[in-house]
Short mmCIF file of the C-alpha atoms (twelve columns), coordinates in Angstrom:
data_MODEL
# 
_entry.id   MODEL 
# 
loop_
_atom_site.group_PDB 
_atom_site.id 
_atom_site.type_symbol 
_atom_site.label_atom_id 
_atom_site.label_alt_id 
_atom_site.label_comp_id 
_atom_site.label_asym_id 
_atom_site.label_seq_id 
_atom_site.Cartn_x 
_atom_site.Cartn_y 
_atom_site.Cartn_z 
_atom_site.pdbx_PDB_model_num 
ATOM 1   C CA . UNK A 1   17.150  9.079   -5.166  1 
ATOM 2   C CA . UNK A 2   16.604  6.837   -2.202  1 
ATOM 3   C CA . UNK A 3   16.258  3.190   -3.228  1 
ATOM 4   C CA . UNK A 4   13.925  2.612   -0.257  1 
ATOM 5   C CA . UNK A 5   11.285  4.939   -1.731  1 
ATOM 6   C CA . UNK A 6   11.322  3.119   -5.055  1 
ATOM 7   C CA . UNK A 7   11.072  -0.248  -3.302  1 
ATOM 8   C CA . UNK A 8   8.113   0.876   -1.198  1 
ATOM 9   C CA . UNK A 9   6.297   2.388   -4.200  1 
ATOM 10  C CA . UNK A 10  6.756   -0.869  -6.128  1 
ATOM 11  C CA . UNK A 11  5.484   -3.007  -3.249  1 
ATOM 12  C CA . UNK A 12  2.549   -0.683  -2.755  1 
ATOM 13  C CA . UNK A 13  1.544   -1.040  -6.415  1 
ATOM 14  C CA . UNK A 14  1.835   -4.837  -6.413  1 
ATOM 15  C CA . UNK A 15  -0.101  -5.356  -3.201  1 
ATOM 16  C CA . UNK A 16  -2.735  -2.787  -4.202  1 
ATOM 17  C CA . UNK A 17  -3.524  -4.890  -7.244  1 
ATOM 18  C CA . UNK A 18  -2.686  -2.336  -9.897  1 
ATOM 19  C CA . UNK A 19  -2.226  -3.757  -13.370 1 
ATOM 20  C CA . UNK A 20  1.256   -3.471  -14.875 1 
ATOM 21  C CA . UNK A 21  0.622   -0.325  -16.926 1 
ATOM 22  C CA . UNK A 22  -1.059  1.524   -14.092 1 
ATOM 23  C CA . UNK A 23  1.723   0.470   -11.700 1 
ATOM 24  C CA . UNK A 24  4.273   2.185   -13.922 1 
ATOM 25  C CA . UNK A 25  2.238   5.392   -14.152 1 
ATOM 26  C CA . UNK A 26  1.480   5.483   -10.421 1 
ATOM 27  C CA . UNK A 27  5.121   4.828   -9.510  1 
ATOM 28  C CA . UNK A 28  6.409   7.613   -11.730 1 
ATOM 29  C CA . UNK A 29  3.833   10.117  -10.501 1 
ATOM 30  C CA . UNK A 30  4.446   9.252   -6.848  1 
ATOM 31  C CA . UNK A 31  8.217   9.679   -7.144  1 
ATOM 32  C CA . UNK A 32  7.873   12.959  -9.072  1 
ATOM 33  C CA . UNK A 33  5.404   14.406  -6.573  1 
ATOM 34  C CA . UNK A 34  7.551   13.348  -3.589  1 
ATOM 35  C CA . UNK A 35  10.650  14.823  -5.226  1 
ATOM 36  C CA . UNK A 36  8.843   18.149  -5.832  1 
ATOM 37  C CA . UNK A 37  7.881   18.292  -2.158  1 
ATOM 38  C CA . UNK A 38  11.448  17.334  -1.200  1 
ATOM 39  C CA . UNK A 39  9.980   14.398  0.682   1 
ATOM 40  C CA . UNK A 40  12.192  11.547  -0.524  1 
ATOM 41  C CA . UNK A 41  14.251  11.296  2.662   1 
ATOM 42  C CA . UNK A 42  13.641  8.768   5.431   1 
ATOM 43  C CA . UNK A 43  12.506  11.613  7.713   1 
ATOM 44  C CA . UNK A 44  9.473   12.111  5.469   1 
ATOM 45  C CA . UNK A 45  8.071   8.586   5.493   1 
ATOM 46  C CA . UNK A 46  4.613   9.743   6.564   1 
ATOM 47  C CA . UNK A 47  4.571   11.859  3.377   1 
ATOM 48  C CA . UNK A 48  5.174   8.660   1.408   1 
ATOM 49  C CA . UNK A 49  2.030   7.168   2.942   1 
ATOM 50  C CA . UNK A 50  0.000   10.262  2.053   1 
ATOM 51  C CA . UNK A 51  1.262   10.036  -1.518  1 
ATOM 52  C CA . UNK A 52  0.441   6.304   -1.759  1 
ATOM 53  C CA . UNK A 53  -3.064  7.014   -0.513  1 
ATOM 54  C CA . UNK A 54  -3.457  9.862   -3.010  1 
ATOM 55  C CA . UNK A 55  -2.290  7.686   -5.912  1 
ATOM 56  C CA . UNK A 56  -4.678  4.890   -4.888  1 
ATOM 57  C CA . UNK A 57  -7.558  7.382   -4.926  1 
ATOM 58  C CA . UNK A 58  -6.500  8.590   -8.379  1 
ATOM 59  C CA . UNK A 59  -6.369  4.979   -9.591  1 
ATOM 60  C CA . UNK A 60  -9.861  4.353   -8.216  1 
ATOM 61  C CA . UNK A 61  -11.189 7.374   -10.096 1 
ATOM 62  C CA . UNK A 62  -9.542  6.055   -13.265 1 
ATOM 63  C CA . UNK A 63  -11.313 2.721   -12.792 1 
ATOM 64  C CA . UNK A 64  -8.077  0.836   -12.219 1 
ATOM 65  C CA . UNK A 65  -7.902  -2.792  -13.120 1 
ATOM 66  C CA . UNK A 66  -7.354  -4.971  -10.105 1 
ATOM 67  C CA . UNK A 67  -5.338  -8.144  -10.197 1 
ATOM 68  C CA . UNK A 68  -4.648  -8.325  -13.896 1 
ATOM 69  C CA . UNK A 69  -2.855  -11.393 -15.155 1 
ATOM 70  C CA . UNK A 70  0.533   -11.257 -13.489 1 
ATOM 71  C CA . UNK A 71  1.904   -14.383 -15.075 1 
ATOM 72  C CA . UNK A 72  5.359   -12.797 -15.014 1 
ATOM 73  C CA . UNK A 73  5.265   -12.807 -11.206 1 
ATOM 74  C CA . UNK A 74  6.785   -15.656 -9.229  1 
ATOM 75  C CA . UNK A 75  4.817   -14.696 -6.111  1 
ATOM 76  C CA . UNK A 76  1.519   -16.411 -5.371  1 
ATOM 77  C CA . UNK A 77  -0.874  -13.688 -4.243  1 
ATOM 78  C CA . UNK A 78  -4.008  -15.865 -4.115  1 
ATOM 79  C CA . UNK A 79  -4.594  -15.464 -0.364  1 
ATOM 80  C CA . UNK A 80  -3.732  -11.756 -0.452  1 
ATOM 81  C CA . UNK A 81  -6.168  -11.188 -3.348  1 
ATOM 82  C CA . UNK A 82  -8.979  -12.925 -1.448  1 
ATOM 83  C CA . UNK A 83  -8.184  -10.840 1.643   1 
ATOM 84  C CA . UNK A 84  -7.932  -7.622  -0.391  1 
ATOM 85  C CA . UNK A 85  -11.257 -8.158  -2.139  1 
ATOM 86  C CA . UNK A 86  -13.327 -9.187  0.885   1 
ATOM 87  C CA . UNK A 87  -12.102 -7.172  3.883   1 
ATOM 88  C CA . UNK A 88  -12.749 -3.557  4.899   1 
ATOM 89  C CA . UNK A 89  -10.335 -1.372  2.888   1 
ATOM 90  C CA . UNK A 90  -9.069  0.434   6.014   1 
ATOM 91  C CA . UNK A 91  -7.903  -2.898  7.427   1 
ATOM 92  C CA . UNK A 92  -6.204  -3.844  4.161   1 
ATOM 93  C CA . UNK A 93  -4.538  -0.424  4.139   1 
ATOM 94  C CA . UNK A 94  -3.308  -0.876  7.722   1 
ATOM 95  C CA . UNK A 95  -1.858  -4.341  7.039   1 
ATOM 96  C CA . UNK A 96  -0.249  -3.164  3.801   1 
ATOM 97  C CA . UNK A 97  1.347   -0.080  5.345   1 
ATOM 98  C CA . UNK A 98  2.392   -1.727  8.608   1 
ATOM 99  C CA . UNK A 99  3.307   -5.300  7.802   1 
ATOM 100 C CA . UNK A 100 4.287   -5.240  4.132   1 
ATOM 101 C CA . UNK A 101 5.746   -1.755  3.741   1 
ATOM 102 C CA . UNK A 102 7.113   -1.578  7.289   1 
ATOM 103 C CA . UNK A 103 5.857   1.836   8.359   1 
ATOM 104 C CA . UNK A 104 5.554   2.464   12.100  1 
ATOM 105 C CA . UNK A 105 2.205   2.949   13.814  1 
ATOM 106 C CA . UNK A 106 3.191   6.571   14.485  1 
ATOM 107 C CA . UNK A 107 4.025   7.244   10.815  1 
ATOM 108 C CA . UNK A 108 0.752   5.683   9.695   1 
ATOM 109 C CA . UNK A 109 -1.324  7.532   12.285  1 
ATOM 110 C CA . UNK A 110 0.289   10.866  11.348  1 
ATOM 111 C CA . UNK A 111 -0.335  10.312  7.645   1 
ATOM 112 C CA . UNK A 112 -3.907  9.040   7.972   1 
ATOM 113 C CA . UNK A 113 -4.988  11.389  10.753  1 
ATOM 114 C CA . UNK A 114 -6.047  8.633   13.158  1 
ATOM 115 C CA . UNK A 115 -4.695  7.553   16.536  1 
ATOM 116 C CA . UNK A 116 -1.949  4.961   16.912  1 
ATOM 117 C CA . UNK A 117 -4.465  2.785   18.739  1 
ATOM 118 C CA . UNK A 118 -6.747  2.859   15.702  1 
ATOM 119 C CA . UNK A 119 -3.832  1.832   13.483  1 
ATOM 120 C CA . UNK A 120 -2.970  -1.067  15.821  1 
ATOM 121 C CA . UNK A 121 -6.620  -2.158  15.973  1 
ATOM 122 C CA . UNK A 122 -7.029  -2.102  12.192  1 
ATOM 123 C CA . UNK A 123 -3.737  -3.920  11.677  1 
ATOM 124 C CA . UNK A 124 -4.529  -6.606  14.259  1 
ATOM 125 C CA . UNK A 125 -8.060  -7.100  12.990  1 
ATOM 126 C CA . UNK A 126 -6.820  -7.286  9.391   1 
ATOM 127 C CA . UNK A 127 -4.060  -9.754  10.262  1 
ATOM 128 C CA . UNK A 128 -6.551  -12.072 11.960  1 
ATOM 129 C CA . UNK A 129 -8.707  -12.021 8.823   1 
ATOM 130 C CA . UNK A 130 -5.699  -12.536 6.565   1 
ATOM 131 C CA . UNK A 131 -4.705  -15.500 8.728   1 
ATOM 132 C CA . UNK A 132 -8.069  -17.053 7.943   1 
ATOM 133 C CA . UNK A 133 -7.264  -16.936 4.252   1 
ATOM 134 C CA . UNK A 134 -3.867  -18.522 4.836   1 
ATOM 135 C CA . UNK A 135 -5.215  -21.423 6.926   1 
ATOM 136 C CA . UNK A 136 -6.024  -24.612 5.149   1 
# 
């Protein structure tokens, strides 16, 4: 199995605010579903995005817990949490997929069914808002 897929799934779960238990379930389901579709290769990265989006929707239906106590984490997510909880979800999604997970604008636009320009707009707009949370 490609280590890159596992890394991206883990980052997605952390930055989506899933609690620890839900992160484990989501990660396992995402990898299994991608494996079944034979979509674990680097050529299928837009399929990864579709699967992340699907798993986030499932978590929302389950009433996922956001930002549980992550005392085991050495990363301070205070600014990200504020950004995540107060900005339009499509902008958070664009920043997460583009800047944190490293997907290209083309991969994101293919997976989400929007134009590359829309992806760039959402990412830029989201980054400006995130910058406001990082400024002191």
